N, C-alpha and C positions, 0 to 999 in steps of 0.2 A: 696631658688627661682631659678626658670628654668632661662634656658642662656638670653633667650628673655625680659624679664623683668630685668635681671640685666643689658644687654644692655641699655634701655632705664632709667635706673636710675641712673648708672655712665657712658654709655659711651663706648666707642670702642678704646683702643689704642694702635697702630700700634710698635712692634718693631723691630729689626734688628734680623736672628735668629743667636743666637751665635754657633750653632753646623757647622754651615760653613763657621768659618774665617779664610781668607785667612793669611798664614804663612811672615811676614817681608818680602819686599821683597830687595833682595842682590842691593847694588849700584854696578853698572857695572863698573869698572875702565878704564880707556882709558889710551894711551900712548901720545893724544893729547895733555897732559899739563904737562907732564914731559919736564925738560929744558934740555936735551940732547935730546928728538924727537922735540921739536919746533926749537934748534937750527940747529939739521941735523947733529948732531955726531949719529947719531942711527943706523946709517951703512944701511940703507935703500933707497934703490930709491926717494921713495917716501916723505919720509923724508926731503931728501936733497933738493928734488924739491918744496915741501913747502916752505922750509926754503929760498930759492931763492926768491919764488912771496912776500914771507914775508918782505924781505929785499928792493927789488924793491918798492913795495905800498910804504913803511917807505921812499925811496928815491925819490919820485915823487918831484915835484915842489909845488903839491896841499897840499901834505902834511906836506913839512915845512914850518912854518911860524916863 
């Protein structure tokens, strides 16, 4: 059978090309979830500042119920 008649009888099926598969992406590790960073004990100015902002936000009247 030539290609044209095969397409008419069986149809066309599109598949993803497996030769260009991407490797599994590595997860990005962040400091923001670690307890020492969240509580400001990380020895960086930004962690201390962000911890202070979180503490102030938690102590707002609108946040306390």
